Structure formats: C-alpha cells, structure tokens
C-alpha positions in Angstrom: -105.9 -11.5 -73.0 -102.3 -12.6 -72.6 -103.1 -15.9 -74.1 -104.2 -14.2 -77.3 -100.8 -12.5 -77.8 -98.7 -15.4 -76.5 -98.5 -17.0 -80.0 -97.0 -13.9 -81.7 -93.5 -12.8 -82.1 -92.2 -10.7 -79.2 -89.3 -8.2 -79.2 -86.6 -9.2 -76.7 -83.6 -6.9 -77.2 -81.1 -5.7 -79.8 -78.5 -8.3 -81.0 -75.8 -6.0 -79.7 -76.9 -7.0 -76.1 -75.1 -10.3 -76.7 -72.2 -9.5 -78.9 -69.8 -12.4 -78.2 -70.2 -16.2 -78.3 -71.2 -17.4 -74.8 -73.0 -14.2 -73.9 -76.6 -14.7 -72.7 -79.6 -12.6 -71.7 -82.4 -13.6 -69.3 -85.8 -12.2 -69.9 -89.4 -12.9 -68.8 -92.0 -13.2 -71.4 -95.6 -13.6 -70.2 -94.3 -14.8 -66.9 -92.0 -17.5 -68.3 -88.2 -17.1 -68.0 -86.5 -17.2 -71.4 -82.7 -17.3 -71.9 -81.3 -15.9 -75.1 -77.8 -16.9 -75.9 -75.1 -16.7 -78.6 -73.4 -20.1 -79.3 -70.0 -20.8 -80.6 -71.1 -20.5 -84.3 -72.4 -16.9 -83.5 -76.0 -18.1 -83.9 -78.6 -16.6 -81.5 -80.8 -19.2 -79.8 -83.5 -19.0 -77.2 -84.6 -21.5 -74.5 -87.5 -21.6 -72.1 -86.4 -22.3 -68.6 -88.6 -25.0 -67.1 -89.3 -24.8 -63.4 -88.8 -28.5 -62.8 -85.6 -29.3 -60.8 -84.1 -31.5 -63.5 -85.9 -30.2 -66.6 -83.8 -29.5 -69.6 -84.2 -26.1 -71.3 -86.8 -26.2 -74.0 -85.9 -24.5 -77.3 -88.0 -21.5 -78.3 -88.4 -20.2 -81.9 -86.0 -17.2 -82.3 -85.6 -14.8 -85.2 -83.2 -11.9 -85.9 -84.7 -9.1 -88.0 -83.1 -5.7 -88.6 -80.7 -6.3 -85.6 -83.5 -7.1 -83.2 -84.1 -10.4 -81.4 -87.7 -11.8 -81.5 -89.0 -15.0 -79.8 -92.3 -16.9 -80.2 -93.5 -19.1 -77.3 -96.1 -20.9 -79.3 -95.4 -24.6 -79.3 -97.7 -25.5 -82.2 -96.0 -26.8 -85.3 -96.0 -24.0 -87.9 -94.3 -25.9 -90.7 -96.1 -25.9 -94.0 -98.3 -28.9 -94.4 -97.5 -31.1 -97.4 -100.4 -30.9 -99.8 -102.2 -34.2 -100.2 -101.7 -35.8 -103.6 -104.6 -34.8 -105.8 -106.9 -37.6 -106.8 -106.0 -37.7 -110.5 -108.1 -39.9 -112.7 -107.8 -40.3 -116.4 -111.2 -39.9 -118.0 -111.6 -40.9 -121.6 -114.6 -39.3 -123.3 -115.8 -38.9 -126.7 -117.0 -35.4 -127.7 -120.7 -35.2 -128.5 -120.0 -33.7 -131.8 -118.1 -36.7 -133.0 
C-alpha cells in the first residue's frame, strides 16, 4: 500500500523549521532519508540520501504551499508532453451544389 501513496506530495514540516540559509532538516519518508535544506538564495530544496558510500544526494521535487514544505519521491517525469504536430492537409473540394 505504501507504493500507491509514494507518488503523491507529502507534508514534511513548516518552513519556519529552517528559517536561515544553511539550515537543514532530516526526515524519513517511506523508509528513505530525505534532507530538506535552505540554500544561500533562501530557496528550499530537498535531496534523497542514497545509501551507497559515495553516492551523491539525489534531488527530490519540493514545493512550498501556505508556509508548509511538501516533497514528492516519484521519479517519473511529470513535465507536460509537447503535443504532436497535427497532420494538417489542405483539401480542395468543390461543393456539390456548384
């Protein structure tokens, strides 16, 4: 059942938990450690901590809504797909009444 909810947005904490640049917060979401940090530009970012010895932190989608931090662990690409160019053909026809 945890797999079904893994792809949704999950509340982590209030933004006031990391008020200054350089502050961080470590949480566990569905058994995976996630670090939420505030960078020098005052942006809040989230990273999945890999368990490999030399693995680099993997970015996680993070959103701030109404002063609350949300993360989404789903790795699928949710960008809008570009619509394919419609197959436009010019049809010349003469009406039957002509």
